[in-house]
C-alpha positions as CSV (number, residue, x, y, z in Angstrom):
1,M,0.0,0.0,0.0
2,R,2.9,2.3,0.7
3,E,4.3,1.8,-2.8
4,L,0.9,2.7,-4.2
5,A,0.7,5.8,-2.0
6,D,4.1,6.9,-3.2
7,R,3.0,6.5,-6.9
8,V,-0.1,8.7,-6.1
9,F,2.0,11.2,-4.3
10,D,4.5,11.4,-7.1
11,E,1.8,12.0,-9.6
12,H,0.3,14.7,-7.4
13,E,3.8,16.3,-7.0
14,R,4.1,16.3,-10.8
15,V,0.8,18.0,-11.4
16,V,1.0,20.4,-8.4
17,P,4.7,21.1,-7.5
18,P,5.1,21.7,-3.8
19,L,6.1,25.1,-2.6
20,N,8.4,23.6,0.0
21,K,9.9,20.2,-0.9
22,Q,11.0,19.4,2.7
23,I,7.6,20.1,4.2
24,W,6.0,18.0,1.4
25,K,8.4,15.1,2.1
26,I,7.3,15.2,5.8
27,D,3.6,15.5,4.8
28,R,3.9,12.4,2.6
29,E,5.2,10.3,5.5
30,I,2.4,11.6,7.8
31,R,-0.2,10.6,5.2
32,K,1.2,7.2,4.9
33,I,1.0,6.7,8.7
34,L,-2.7,7.8,8.5
35,L,-3.2,5.3,5.7
36,D,-1.8,2.5,7.9
37,Q,-4.1,3.5,10.8
38,V,-7.1,3.6,8.6
39,L,-6.3,0.2,7.1
40,L,-6.0,-1.3,10.6
41,Y,-9.3,0.3,11.6
42,E,-11.0,-1.0,8.4
43,L,-9.9,-4.6,9.2
44,E,-11.4,-4.2,12.7
45,I,-14.8,-2.9,11.6
46,Q,-15.1,-5.4,8.8
47,E,-14.4,-8.1,11.4
48,Q,-17.2,-6.7,13.6
49,A,-19.7,-6.7,10.8
50,A,-18.5,-9.9,9.2
51,A,-21.8,-11.7,10.1
52,A,-23.7,-9.3,7.9
53,G,-21.1,-9.5,5.1
54,V,-20.6,-5.7,5.0
55,V,-17.9,-4.4,2.6
56,P,-17.1,-1.1,0.9
57,A,-19.0,-1.3,-2.4
58,Y,-19.1,2.2,-4.0
59,F,-16.7,5.2,-3.9
60,E,-17.4,8.7,-5.1
61,V,-20.9,7.7,-6.4
62,A,-22.3,10.9,-7.9
63,F,-25.8,12.1,-8.8
64,G,-26.7,15.0,-11.0
65,G,-24.3,17.2,-12.9
66,M,-21.1,16.6,-10.9
67,K,-18.0,17.2,-13.0
68,S,-15.6,15.2,-10.9
69,A,-13.3,12.9,-12.9
70,A,-13.3,10.4,-10.0
71,R,-16.8,9.0,-10.3
72,D,-18.1,5.5,-9.5
73,P,-19.4,3.6,-12.5
74,D,-22.8,3.4,-10.8
75,S,-23.1,7.2,-10.7
76,T,-26.0,8.8,-12.6
77,Q,-26.4,12.1,-14.4
78,Q,-29.9,12.3,-13.1
79,P,-30.2,14.7,-10.1
80,L,-32.1,14.1,-6.9
81,E,-35.5,15.7,-7.3
82,L,-37.4,17.1,-4.2
83,T,-41.0,17.8,-5.0
84,R,-43.8,19.6,-3.2
85,S,-47.4,20.6,-4.0
86,T,-48.3,24.3,-4.2
87,F,-51.5,26.2,-5.0
88,V,-50.2,26.5,-8.6
89,G,-49.1,22.9,-9.0
90,E,-46.0,20.8,-8.2
91,E,-42.6,22.4,-7.7
92,T,-39.3,20.6,-7.9
93,I,-35.8,21.3,-6.6
94,K,-32.9,19.4,-8.4
95,V,-29.9,18.5,-6.3
96,S,-26.5,17.2,-7.3
97,G,-23.9,15.6,-5.1
98,Q,-21.2,13.0,-4.7
99,I,-21.1,10.4,-1.8
100,D,-17.6,9.5,-0.7
101,R,-18.4,5.9,0.1
102,V,-21.3,3.4,0.4
103,D,-20.9,0.1,2.1
104,M,-23.2,-2.8,1.2
105,A,-24.1,-5.9,3.2
106,A,-24.8,-9.4,1.8
107,D,-28.5,-8.7,1.9
108,K,-28.0,-5.4,-0.1
109,T,-28.5,-3.1,3.0
110,L,-26.5,0.2,2.5
111,I,-24.5,2.5,4.8
112,A,-23.3,5.9,3.5
113,Y,-20.1,7.6,4.7
114,D,-18.7,11.1,4.2
115,Y,-15.0,11.3,4.9
116,K,-13.8,14.1,7.2
117,L,-10.4,15.1,8.3
118,S,-11.8,16.1,11.7
119,T,-15.2,15.7,13.4
120,G,-18.4,15.7,11.4
121,S,-21.6,17.5,12.0
122,T,-23.6,16.8,15.2
123,K,-27.2,15.7,15.2
124,E,-28.2,19.2,16.3
125,D,-26.3,20.7,13.3
126,I,-28.4,18.5,11.0
127,K,-31.7,19.1,12.8
128,S,-31.2,22.9,12.7
129,G,-30.4,22.9,9.0
130,R,-26.8,23.9,9.4
131,S,-25.7,20.7,7.8
132,L,-27.8,19.3,4.9
133,Q,-25.2,17.0,3.3
134,L,-25.9,13.7,5.0
135,P,-29.7,13.7,4.8
136,I,-29.5,14.6,1.1
137,Y,-27.1,11.6,0.6
138,L,-29.7,9.3,2.3
139,E,-32.4,10.7,0.1
140,A,-30.3,10.1,-3.0
141,L,-29.6,6.5,-2.1
142,E,-33.3,5.8,-1.3
143,R,-35.0,7.7,-4.1
144,L,-32.5,7.7,-6.9
145,L,-29.4,5.5,-6.8
146,F,-30.5,2.3,-5.1
147,P,-34.3,2.6,-4.5
148,E,-34.9,-1.1,-4.0
149,Q,-32.3,-1.5,-1.2
150,P,-32.7,-0.8,2.5
151,I,-30.5,1.8,4.3
152,A,-29.0,1.2,7.8
153,G,-27.9,4.8,8.1
154,G,-25.2,7.2,7.2
155,G,-22.4,8.9,9.0
156,Y,-19.0,10.6,9.1
157,Y,-15.8,8.7,8.7
158,V,-13.0,10.6,10.4
159,I,-9.6,10.1,8.8
160,R,-7.6,11.6,11.7
161,G,-9.6,9.8,14.3
162,G,-9.3,8.1,17.6
163,N,-10.7,4.8,18.7
164,E,-14.1,5.3,17.0
165,R,-13.8,7.2,13.7
166,R,-17.5,6.9,12.9
167,N,-18.8,8.8,16.0
168,R,-21.5,11.0,14.4
169,G,-24.2,10.8,11.8
170,L,-27.7,9.4,11.4
171,H,-27.5,5.7,12.4
172,R,-30.6,3.5,13.0
173,A,-30.3,1.8,16.4
174,S,-32.1,-1.3,15.0
175,Q,-29.5,-1.7,12.2
176,L,-26.2,-1.3,14.1
177,H,-25.2,-4.9,13.4
178,Y,-24.5,-3.7,9.8
179,S,-22.0,-1.1,10.9
180,G,-20.7,-2.6,14.1
181,I,-20.6,0.7,15.9
182,S,-21.6,1.1,19.6
183,N,-25.1,2.2,20.5
184,R,-23.4,4.8,22.7
185,V,-22.0,6.6,19.7
186,L,-23.4,10.1,18.9
187,G,-26.0,9.9,16.1
188,V,-27.6,6.6,17.0
189,M,-31.4,6.9,17.1
190,S,-34.7,5.1,16.8
191,D,-36.1,4.4,13.3
192,D,-38.9,7.0,14.0
193,E,-36.4,9.7,14.9
194,W,-34.2,8.8,12.0
195,Q,-37.1,9.3,9.6
196,Q,-38.4,12.4,11.3
197,I,-35.0,14.2,11.1
198,R,-34.8,13.4,7.4
199,D,-38.3,14.7,6.8
200,D,-37.6,17.9,8.9
201,V,-34.4,18.6,6.9
202,I,-36.3,18.4,3.6
203,A,-38.9,20.8,5.0
204,K,-36.0,23.2,6.0
205,I,-34.6,23.1,2.5
206,W,-38.0,24.3,1.1
207,N,-38.1,26.9,3.9
208,F,-34.7,28.2,2.9
209,L,-35.8,28.5,-0.7
210,D,-38.9,30.4,0.3
211,H,-36.9,32.9,2.3
212,M,-34.4,33.5,-0.5
213,R,-37.2,34.1,-3.0
214,A,-38.7,36.6,-0.6
215,G,-35.4,38.4,-0.2
216,E,-35.3,37.6,3.5
217,F,-31.8,37.1,4.8
218,A,-32.2,37.5,8.5
219,V,-29.1,38.5,10.5
220,N,-29.6,35.8,13.0
221,P,-26.6,33.3,13.4
222,S,-27.9,29.9,14.4
223,E,-25.0,29.4,16.8
224,K,-24.8,33.0,18.1
225,Q,-21.4,33.7,19.6
226,K,-19.8,30.5,18.2
227,T,-20.6,31.6,14.7
228,C,-19.4,35.2,15.3
229,R,-16.0,34.1,16.5
230,F,-15.2,32.6,13.0
231,C,-16.9,35.3,10.9
232,D,-14.8,37.2,8.4
233,F,-17.3,40.0,8.1
234,A,-17.8,41.2,11.7
235,A,-16.8,44.8,10.7
236,V,-19.8,45.2,8.4
237,C,-22.3,42.9,10.1
238,R,-25.5,44.2,11.6
239,Y,-25.4,41.5,14.3
240,D,-24.0,42.4,17.7
241,R,-23.3,39.3,19.8
242,F,-22.9,41.5,22.9
243,A,-26.3,43.2,22.6
244,S,-28.6,43.0,25.6
245,T,-31.7,42.4,23.4
246,G,-32.9,38.9,22.8
247,S,-32.3,39.0,19.1
248,G,-28.8,40.5,19.2
249,C,-29.5,42.6,16.2
250,R,-28.5,46.2,15.9
251,Q,-29.6,48.6,13.3
252,I,-26.9,50.6,11.4
253,T,-28.2,54.2,11.3
254,Q,-25.2,55.8,9.7
255,I,-22.6,54.4,7.4
256,P,-19.1,55.4,8.5
257,Q,-17.2,57.7,6.1
258,I,-14.0,56.4,4.7
259,R,-11.4,59.2,4.7
260,N,-8.5,59.3,2.3
261,S,-5.3,59.9,4.3
262,G,-3.2,60.6,1.2
263,S,-2.1,64.0,0.1
264,S,-3.6,63.9,-3.4
265,R,-6.4,66.3,-4.3
266,H,-9.4,65.8,-6.7
């Protein structure tokens, strides 16, 4: 595997020459260590789910107009279509995406994974609409890619992980024998909650679309102070995280004047 990794790294280096060859040399070795760790973890989880015959089956399986060169042969150009009824008839949203990995059991049950370098989204992130990716993947598997096959769940696969690299997602508690993960892992839930979260996310997608059409872009960060700490536009934002009001919003009544400190005249 290390020889294969070196060939891939060599090709990457040929296409994208490194800015610092010494740092790139160290980075290559770190990545090979990560590959060794992931391989050992893969052997462990496949042993845990051996009774169900679960193995990785699809990689980079795409739906819709994704232009990636790395596409699974079972990908489709057809997008995921989300439809609702309105007073003027049916309305459809077309969604494209690409699922990093799909495992399949001997009885054709599926598990979707999204690779992450660090932790994935929490269940609260998904329920609030901050993270739509995983529920959309599950919809694409169920409605479009493999409509005849049951789904045990979907989650995040952390490359730089600890003992449990698959510690978040939307996993059905009744189907954990397919993944082999512990029922104490974050993101394990009943079948009813699993379906309810998925339905709520689809409703939020339509809600987002309705607000965009109406020109409503409320200055109301969903994670309040946490969001503001990482914002690049605090200097021009109308949201004050230190405001005493419940909403935290402050109205800009006067736009500051920008003065030219140079000596030139017009």
